[in-house]
C-alpha positions in Angstrom: 57.6 91.0 92.0 56.0 90.4 88.6 57.3 87.3 86.8 57.4 88.1 82.7 56.5 85.3 80.8 58.4 85.1 77.1 55.4 84.6 74.6 56.2 83.5 71.0 54.6 85.6 68.3 52.6 83.9 66.1 52.9 84.4 62.5 51.2 83.8 59.0 52.5 84.5 55.3 50.8 83.5 52.0 52.5 81.9 49.3 50.7 81.8 46.0 51.2 78.9 43.7 54.5 78.9 42.0 54.0 76.7 38.7 51.4 74.4 37.6 49.7 73.0 34.8 47.5 75.7 33.8 47.2 79.0 34.6 43.7 80.4 35.8 41.8 83.6 36.9 38.6 83.8 38.7 38.4 88.0 38.2 41.3 89.3 40.7 41.9 85.7 42.3 44.6 83.8 40.2 46.1 80.3 40.7 46.2 77.3 38.6 43.2 75.3 37.7 43.0 71.6 38.6 40.1 69.7 36.8 41.8 66.7 35.6 43.7 63.9 37.0 46.8 65.1 35.0 46.7 68.6 36.2 48.8 70.0 39.1 49.3 73.2 41.1 53.0 73.3 42.8 54.1 75.9 45.3 57.5 76.2 46.3 58.9 78.1 49.5 61.6 78.8 52.1 60.2 78.2 55.7 60.8 81.6 57.4 64.2 82.2 59.1 62.1 83.0 62.2 59.9 79.7 62.3 59.8 78.2 65.6 56.9 75.6 65.6 53.8 74.9 62.7 50.7 75.9 63.9 49.0 75.5 60.2 49.5 74.7 56.7 46.4 75.2 54.7 46.2 75.4 50.3 43.6 78.1 49.8 41.6 76.6 47.0 38.9 78.1 44.9 36.2 75.3 44.2 34.3 76.5 40.3 33.0 73.4 39.3 31.3 71.3 41.5 29.3 67.6 40.9 25.7 67.7 42.2 26.1 64.2 43.4 29.1 64.4 45.2 30.1 68.1 46.6 33.4 66.6 47.4 37.0 66.3 45.7 39.4 63.6 45.8 42.8 64.4 45.7 46.6 63.7 46.0 49.3 66.3 47.9 52.9 65.4 48.0 55.5 67.4 50.1 59.2 67.4 50.2 61.3 69.6 52.4 65.1 69.9 52.9 67.7 72.0 54.4 70.4 73.2 52.0 72.9 70.3 51.5 70.2 67.4 51.9 68.6 65.4 49.4 65.4 67.0 48.5 64.0 63.6 48.8 65.2 63.3 52.5 61.6 64.6 54.0 59.1 63.0 51.1 55.3 62.0 51.9 52.4 61.6 49.3 49.0 60.9 50.6 46.8 59.8 47.3 43.1 59.3 49.0 42.3 62.6 50.6 38.8 63.4 50.2 37.2 66.6 51.4 33.6 68.1 51.2 33.1 71.4 49.2 30.6 73.4 50.5 29.7 75.4 47.3 31.1 76.7 43.9 33.3 80.0 44.1 33.5 79.8 48.2 37.5 80.2 49.3 38.4 76.9 50.9 41.3 75.8 52.8 42.5 72.3 53.1 44.7 71.7 56.0 47.7 69.6 54.9 49.6 70.2 58.0 49.1 66.4 58.8 51.1 65.3 55.7 54.5 67.1 56.6 57.6 65.4 59.0 56.6 68.4 61.3 59.3 67.1 64.1 62.2 67.8 61.1 60.8 70.8 59.7 62.7 73.8 60.6 63.8 77.4 59.7 65.0 78.2 56.3 64.2 74.4 54.9 63.3 74.3 51.3 59.4 73.2 51.1 57.8 71.6 48.0 54.1 71.1 47.9 52.3 69.5 44.6 48.6 69.2 44.8 46.4 67.4 42.2 43.1 66.0 41.8 42.4 62.1 41.8 40.0 61.2 39.5 39.5 57.6 40.3 38.1 59.0 43.6 34.9 59.2 42.1 34.3 62.7 42.9 35.2 65.3 40.1 35.1 68.8 41.8 37.1 71.3 39.7 39.3 73.9 41.6 41.8 76.7 41.2 44.6 76.5 43.4 45.8 80.1 44.8 48.5 79.2 47.0 49.5 78.0 50.7 49.2 79.7 54.0 51.9 78.7 56.9 50.9 80.1 60.5 53.6 79.8 63.1 55.2 80.6 66.2 58.4 82.3 66.1 61.6 80.9 67.6 
């Protein structure tokens, strides 16, 4: 007798940046330029209907100008998620002090933002909003083009 184990498939989706301050293109890659403290890139999406558990949530960026002295970027990320008929601010988190090492200009780089989410309350069909901006006060001045967000999840 064989036992069947139900495996939950893993899926991935990519959502391009849906708005921002400064639309930008690097050849065939498009997104929003974040190169001053007043610039931002916005991503809006609905969590897929078959979402069961978050595995990864990353913002995809392309660094386009790197200060040789820092090779890092200070940034701010705000995330909100809510179900229909909930206040959009019910699950709201902001981090102003994130810093990442930037390996080199022109490399597609993924920035993990999953720890900023309230994953215990994130569920299928939630509306999810993400704002990505640079923090000049961090002492780092890498400029990036934000392409969007990649969501990897297990199905229900």
